[in-house]
VOGU-3710 file (C-alpha; in Angstrom, 3 decimals, decimal comma):
1> xxxxxxxxxx> -3,196/-115,011/141,898  -4,862/-111,657/141,244  -2,650/-108,902/139,886  -3,149/-105,347/141,168  -1,850/-102,047/139,739  -1,245/-99,301/142,315  -1,337/-95,810/140,767  0,021/-93,277/143,276  2,867/-90,751/143,232  3,681/-91,320/146,926
11> xxxxxxxxxx> 6,407/-93,961/147,258  5,428/-94,648/150,886  1,890/-95,583/149,802  3,220/-97,741/146,961  5,503/-99,582/149,382  2,837/-99,942/152,084  0,218/-101,336/149,715  2,749/-103,498/147,896  3,741/-105,135/151,184  0,109/-105,564/152,243
21> xxxxxxxxxx> -0,740/-107,296/148,962  2,353/-109,524/149,080  1,498/-110,657/152,610  -1,972/-111,600/151,425  -0,959/-113,425/148,243  -1,716/-110,712/145,697  0,741/-109,763/142,989  1,162/-106,002/142,564  2,956/-103,368/140,488  3,154/-99,585/140,906
31> xxxxxxxxxx> 2,923/-96,549/138,621  3,677/-92,994/139,737  1,352/-91,200/137,366  -0,967/-91,283/134,333  1,689/-91,761/131,619  3,365/-94,724/133,317  -0,011/-96,214/134,294  -1,468/-96,143/130,777  1,751/-97,624/129,367  1,619/-100,519/131,852
41> xxxxxxxxxx> -2,080/-101,131/131,223  -1,451/-101,440/127,479  1,344/-103,977/128,018  0,137/-106,033/131,030  -3,149/-107,595/132,118  -4,264/-106,507/135,586  -7,263/-107,723/137,587  -7,723/-104,592/139,692  -6,533/-100,977/139,869  -5,961/-98,911/143,025
51> xxxxxxxxxx> -6,144/-95,281/141,891  -5,161/-92,165/143,825  -6,995/-88,920/143,067  -3,930/-86,615/142,794  -0,431/-86,991/141,283  1,088/-83,508/141,639  0,804/-80,598/144,050  -2,683/-80,082/142,610  -5,277/-81,346/145,098  -8,518/-80,868/143,183
61> xxxxxxxxxx> -8,778/-84,558/142,294  -9,344/-83,699/138,637  -6,185/-85,615/137,666  -7,603/-88,804/139,139  -10,979/-88,339/137,450  -9,298/-87,656/134,094  -7,162/-90,793/134,389  -10,200/-92,820/135,470  -11,964/-91,813/132,245  -8,904/-92,789/130,177
71> xxxxxxxxxx> -8,646/-96,181/131,870  -12,358/-96,902/131,392  -12,055/-95,908/127,748  -9,220/-98,413/127,271  -10,492/-101,133/129,642  -14,237/-100,662/130,299  -14,659/-103,701/132,548  -11,585/-103,475/134,789  -12,540/-102,870/138,460  -11,135/-99,729/140,109
81> xxxxxxxxxx> -10,908/-98,688/143,762  -10,192/-95,023/144,498  -8,091/-93,877/147,455  -8,766/-90,404/148,732  -8,570/-88,098/151,725  -11,797/-87,654/153,697  -12,156/-84,090/152,462  -12,403/-85,165/148,828  -15,103/-87,810/149,229  -17,344/-85,717/146,962
91> xxxxxxxxxx> -14,777/-86,295/144,206  -14,735/-90,009/144,965  -18,516/-90,064/144,501  -17,993/-88,486/141,081  -15,484/-91,254/140,399  -18,044/-93,934/141,244  -20,435/-92,325/138,778  -17,678/-92,732/136,182  -17,287/-96,429/136,919  -15,154/-96,918/140,055
101> xxxxxxxxxx> -16,545/-99,657/142,309  -15,431/-98,359/145,707  -13,439/-95,677/147,481  -11,159/-95,933/150,502  -10,187/-92,950/152,650  -6,713/-92,218/153,980  -5,490/-93,325/156,424  -7,072/-96,739/155,887  -7,564/-99,825/157,987  -5,666/-102,746/156,384
111> xxxxxxxxxx> -8,395/-105,305/157,064  -11,069/-103,029/155,646  -8,872/-102,308/152,617  -8,332/-106,018/151,930  -12,044/-106,669/152,395  -12,798/-104,044/149,741  -10,216/-105,544/147,368  -11,592/-109,077/147,721  -15,180/-107,850/147,361  -14,368/-105,833/144,249
121> xxxxxxxxxx> -12,560/-108,766/142,612  -15,451/-111,088/143,483  -18,038/-108,712/142,039  -15,983/-108,221/138,891  -15,835/-111,982/138,430  -19,586/-112,385/139,020  -20,508/-109,557/136,643  -18,476/-111,237/133,951  -20,540/-114,414/134,119  -23,107/-114,972/131,390
131> xxxxxxxxxx> -26,463/-116,705/131,429  -29,341/-116,858/133,877  -29,876/-119,653/136,371  -33,304/-121,240/136,813  -35,089/-121,320/140,166  -34,259/-125,008/140,485  -30,557/-124,364/139,841  -30,530/-121,527/142,391  -32,114/-123,769/145,036  -29,389/-126,355/144,461
141> xxxxxxxxxx> -26,702/-123,754/145,199  -28,278/-121,405/147,765  -30,652/-121,516/150,729  -33,635/-119,475/149,482  -36,281/-121,540/151,260  -38,192/-118,514/152,610  -38,213/-116,668/149,270  -41,158/-118,094/147,317  -41,653/-117,476/143,605  -40,723/-118,471/140,063
151> xxxxxxxxxx> -41,544/-115,256/138,191  -38,604/-114,373/135,850  -38,056/-110,922/137,406  -38,151/-112,433/140,902  -35,711/-115,209/139,937  -33,364/-112,629/138,425  -33,357/-110,797/141,758  -32,578/-114,068/143,552  -29,689/-114,687/141,186  -28,272/-111,243/141,960
161> xxxxxxxxxx> -28,291/-111,753/145,723  -26,913/-115,272/145,284  -23,924/-114,002/143,342  -23,097/-111,210/145,799  -23,939/-113,023/149,049  -20,505/-114,570/149,475  -18,780/-111,206/149,017  -18,612/-108,394/151,569  -20,378/-105,939/149,250  -22,878/-103,533/150,753
171> xxxxxxxxxx> -26,337/-104,212/149,332  -29,261/-101,795/149,058  -32,675/-103,447/148,663  -35,468/-101,435/147,046  -39,087/-102,495/147,226  -42,577/-101,449/148,210  -43,838/-102,058/151,726  -44,687/-105,717/152,251  -42,546/-107,153/149,443  -40,233/-109,042/151,814
181> xxxxxxxxxx> -37,118/-106,843/151,994  -36,175/-108,254/155,402  -36,386/-111,837/154,073  -34,041/-110,898/151,238  -31,605/-109,346/153,706  -31,661/-112,511/155,823  -31,095/-114,633/152,710  -27,995/-112,582/151,842  -26,654/-113,090/155,363  -27,560/-116,802/155,498
191> xxxxxxxxxx> -25,720/-117,488/152,237  -22,579/-115,586/153,239  -19,467/-116,593/155,164  -20,970/-114,701/158,127  -24,058/-116,946/158,372  -23,091/-118,283/161,812  -22,488/-114,787/163,175  -25,035/-112,178/164,390  -27,684/-110,740/162,066  -28,851/-107,492/163,669
201> xxxxxxxxxx> -31,982/-105,772/162,369  -32,474/-102,032/162,854  -35,648/-100,139/161,909  -34,226/-96,668/161,321  -37,719/-95,225/160,926  -38,388/-96,026/164,570  -35,290/-94,312/166,011  -35,540/-90,611/166,849  -32,681/-88,247/166,050  -31,955/-87,689/169,752
211> xxxxxxxxxx> -31,553/-91,423/170,393  -29,699/-92,324/167,191  -26,165/-92,333/168,635  -27,175/-94,217/171,771  -29,115/-96,868/169,799  -26,512/-97,373/167,087  -23,216/-96,847/168,932  -24,208/-97,476/172,547  -23,522/-95,333/175,618  -21,666/-95,581/178,894
221> xxxxxxxxxx> -23,246/-95,100/182,309  -23,761/-91,408/183,035  -23,340/-90,313/179,400  -26,633/-88,402/179,731  -29,315/-87,834/182,344  -31,217/-91,116/181,897  -28,158/-93,316/181,261  -28,471/-95,387/184,446  -26,279/-98,146/183,001  -24,044/-98,773/179,999
231> xxxxxxxxxx> -25,595/-100,052/176,778  -24,153/-101,858/173,747  -25,089/-100,292/170,413  -26,415/-102,104/167,357  -23,142/-101,898/165,437  -21,224/-103,542/168,262  -23,929/-106,238/168,511  -23,399/-106,985/164,810  -19,594/-107,311/165,102  -18,316/-110,147/162,829
241> xxxxxxxxxx> -21,828/-110,495/161,385  -24,270/-108,417/159,328  -26,338/-105,351/160,161  -29,642/-104,738/158,368  -30,585/-101,055/158,154  -34,279/-101,016/157,292  -36,154/-97,845/156,242  -32,886/-96,114/155,381  -34,731/-93,279/153,640  -36,278/-92,143/156,951
251> xxxxxxxxxx> -32,941/-90,969/158,393  -32,546/-87,217/158,849  -29,417/-85,515/157,498  -27,600/-85,222/160,838  -27,975/-88,954/161,485  -26,869/-89,690/157,911  -23,520/-87,991/158,621  -22,987/-90,144/161,723  -23,920/-93,304/159,818  -21,590/-92,429/156,953
261> xxxxxxxxxx> -18,635/-92,161/159,331  -19,014/-95,673/160,731  -19,709/-97,201/157,311  -16,649/-95,473/155,883  -14,119/-96,197/158,629  -15,772/-99,190/160,332  -15,117/-97,349/163,592  -17,190/-95,328/166,071  -17,172/-93,821/169,542  -19,575/-94,951/172,249
271> xxxxxxxxxx> -21,649/-92,005/173,514  -19,884/-90,571/176,567  -16,507/-92,135/175,660  -13,602/-90,762/173,647  -12,212/-94,199/172,861  -12,610/-95,290/169,233  -13,867/-98,827/168,647  -13,551/-100,800/165,431  -16,226/-103,089/164,049  -16,220/-105,825/161,392
281> xxxxxxxxxx> -19,628/-105,860/159,699  -21,480/-106,555/156,458  -23,993/-103,784/155,705  -27,369/-104,530/154,115  -29,885/-101,688/153,762  -33,453/-101,385/152,536  -35,926/-98,663/151,641  -39,300/-98,226/149,979  -38,411/-94,651/149,024  -36,805/-93,263/145,866
291> xxxxxxxxxx> -33,354/-92,329/147,158  -32,299/-90,910/143,779  -35,059/-88,317/144,071  -34,148/-87,656/147,696  -30,518/-87,063/146,696  -31,660/-84,642/143,991  -33,830/-82,769/146,525  -31,014/-82,607/149,099  -32,829/-84,913/151,542  -30,311/-87,754/151,328
301> xxxxxxxxxx> -26,521/-87,500/151,191  -25,071/-88,556/147,860  -21,871/-89,929/149,444  -23,914/-92,124/151,813  -26,048/-93,302/148,889  -22,974/-94,562/147,033  -21,493/-96,045/150,210  -24,521/-98,316/150,822  -25,374/-98,879/147,163  -22,468/-100,928/145,825
311> xxxxxxxxxx> -25,051/-103,496/144,747  -28,734/-102,599/144,384  -31,585/-105,108/144,351  -35,125/-104,297/143,233  -37,881/-106,585/144,529  -40,867/-106,652/142,132  -44,282/-105,886/143,699  -46,761/-108,758/143,995  -49,114/-107,266/141,350  -46,311/-107,724/138,781
321> xxxxxxxxxx> -46,001/-111,456/139,466  -49,542/-112,841/139,886  -48,340/-116,268/138,749  -46,507/-116,583/142,077  -49,673/-116,109/144,153  -50,657/-119,836/144,120  -47,137/-120,727/145,304  -47,282/-118,126/148,079  -50,762/-119,183/149,215  -49,688/-122,842/149,382
331> xxxxxxxxxx> -46,544/-121,814/151,294  -48,622/-119,928/153,877  -51,225/-122,693/154,146  -48,563/-125,323/154,750  -47,206/-123,329/157,695  -50,661/-122,519/159,064  -51,686/-126,206/159,002  -48,940/-126,850/161,544  -49,532/-123,663/163,545  -53,265/-124,280/164,035
341> xxxxxxxxxx> -53,081/-128,098/163,942  -55,494/-128,338/160,994  -53,677/-130,634/158,548  -56,572/-130,953/156,062  -56,927/-127,257/155,167  -57,076/-126,567/151,416  -57,841/-123,463/149,368  -60,179/-123,893/146,405  -58,942/-123,075/142,890  -61,608/-120,363/142,294
351> xxxxxxxxxx> -60,390/-118,603/145,443  -56,791/-118,683/144,248  -57,772/-117,438/140,787  -59,684/-114,577/142,429  -56,617/-113,642/144,492  -54,517/-113,535/141,317  -56,735/-110,727/139,996  -56,329/-108,396/142,993  -53,822/-105,508/143,007  -52,409/-106,182/146,527
361> xxxxxxxxxx> -51,190/-102,692/147,529  -49,821/-104,276/150,712  -48,015/-106,940/148,663  -47,052/-110,283/150,241  -47,766/-109,058/153,763  -51,372/-108,265/152,792  -51,805/-111,633/151,055  -50,442/-113,515/154,061  -52,692/-111,609/156,476  -55,801/-112,317/154,391
371> xxxxxxxxxx> -55,052/-116,050/154,111  -54,433/-116,310/157,864  -57,572/-114,325/158,779  -59,781/-116,514/156,567  -58,318/-119,708/158,049  -58,824/-118,387/161,595  -62,495/-117,491/161,137  -63,391/-120,565/159,066  -64,013/-124,037/160,473  -63,933/-125,638/157,035
381> xxxxxxxxxx> -61,241/-127,854/155,608  -61,961/-126,655/152,062  -61,967/-122,852/152,030  -63,933/-121,426/149,137  -64,091/-118,174/147,184  -66,994/-116,730/149,198  -65,004/-117,188/152,423  -62,275/-114,976/151,001  -64,547/-112,353/149,454  -66,558/-111,976/152,685
391> xxxxxxxxxx> -63,415/-111,544/154,789  -61,824/-109,264/152,210  -64,842/-106,922/152,350  -64,921/-106,924/156,160  -61,175/-106,334/156,439  -59,329/-102,992/156,345  -61,087/-100,805/153,801  -59,174/-99,925/150,678  -59,745/-96,221/150,093  -60,115/-95,323/146,446
401> xxxxxxxxxx> -57,511/-92,893/145,224  -60,241/-91,177/143,192  -62,591/-90,708/146,148  -63,171/-87,003/146,845  -65,706/-85,027/148,889  -68,937/-83,922/147,253  -68,703/-80,563/145,465  -69,605/-77,751/147,870  -69,054/-79,811/151,013  -65,493/-78,568/151,640
411> xxxxxxxxxx> -63,189/-75,820/150,384  -59,840/-76,750/148,826  -58,027/-75,500/151,936  -60,264/-77,653/154,129  -59,599/-80,700/151,945  -55,852/-80,063/152,078  -55,832/-79,534/155,847  -57,923/-82,661/156,368  -55,505/-84,761/154,286  -52,476/-83,416/156,175
421> xxxxxxxxxx> -54,096/-84,198/159,548  -55,087/-87,697/158,385  -51,598/-88,433/157,041  -49,919/-87,311/160,274  -52,369/-89,343/162,350  -51,945/-92,430/160,138  -48,141/-92,323/160,445  -48,072/-91,390/164,150  -46,669/-87,906/163,405  -43,728/-89,287/161,400
431> xxxxxxxxxx> -43,032/-86,280/159,163  -41,039/-88,207/156,538  -43,696/-90,885/156,023  -46,601/-88,428/156,061  -44,849/-86,160/153,547  -44,131/-89,076/151,235  -47,739/-90,284/151,361  -48,883/-86,796/150,336  -46,308/-86,475/147,563  -44,524/-83,643/149,377
441> xxxxxxxxxx> -41,010/-82,960/150,623  -40,539/-82,628/154,394  -40,058/-78,872/154,003  -43,280/-78,538/151,963  -45,240/-80,459/154,616  -43,879/-78,210/157,378  -45,013/-75,147/155,374  -48,571/-76,529/155,103  -48,617/-77,392/158,814  -47,651/-73,803/159,591
451> xxxxxx> -50,276/-72,501/157,143  -53,075/-74,484/158,779  -51,848/-74,109/162,373  -51,210/-77,838/162,774  -48,906/-78,765/165,658  -47,628/-82,176/166,743
//
């Protein structure tokens, strides 16, 4: 039975949490302030701490942060959950930087609170485990059948998602385009207790700001001009299951606020209705952008970043694991034999060795597309190197990053304007994606568009 220490000066909160833990088979004890808490921690072993941010009339939260530092100095590995009012979430984010694993806002939902407690205890237990499992050992424990590879960095990533899958922890998946972030998200869901419940995928990059609330939370008939009938939102579709928020870094700041609310409280209001609805979901997110840099530039909310980033997973790009390319090619070929009813298809060893030497900017998606294209255009059972090189050359052209116009053919302003126009056209006028491809912030791209008279 896990033992929990509640540190809060409010007797009503002590009693409420104590009863909640007792009803759910947790042992608990309470401390009213820092002195009593530190004394108890020196004398008794606890598995988890629930820590309030204030203990006197002072409401700055500094008392909680100071005590958090003292606890971490004494017990570096003990898991801590902060409880705070909505207005002091910024302080809670500071607390997570200091080592807290989660924060709960007052007033809380009991089920959500217990979910956080169980998740935090589970993660603490998993982080305490030593050693690395082999790919074979992982396959004996988990269903990772769609995740192909034996590279050490890749296997380490698999081990991470395996250990957190059975918890309710929010997971943020980082990786370049084409690395298989959606497959990783599905693997987390399929190895969790929610595997028989809905898995709802949402491409946030494809949802405009004006439609965000309707898409995510749903709307009732007549909520706006074109609302001819009621619609269920994505969060309600995912109830009791998992929701996968892909391209998280493409969300604008106003939509980030709305997303933060539902992730924090697990509740939302359908557009056009004042009735609050609760939702039970596991949140898995993914991005190919550097959210740390976006936070620093004010383009991504820090509190949302910590809310979705309890566990982070980094998928290595394909160029960093060339030894997995033969395994991936064989995996694709095996599926394509069945799809195209050509059971004797084989790829020659020289062709596979050639593929191992490519950089694959499009990662696994690019590799899969090339293998399928070559099989489609070839009538041979044994596909050779020249079949791949010919198709590779005739496929989408890889523009050299060093390619520039001839000197004297264009001015610098003309080159810059041309690149901005090309980027906007390539990304269908998606400002965030075009700005990222040019190495600019959204604001900097808007300034250049104004400078060159470019309109969408």
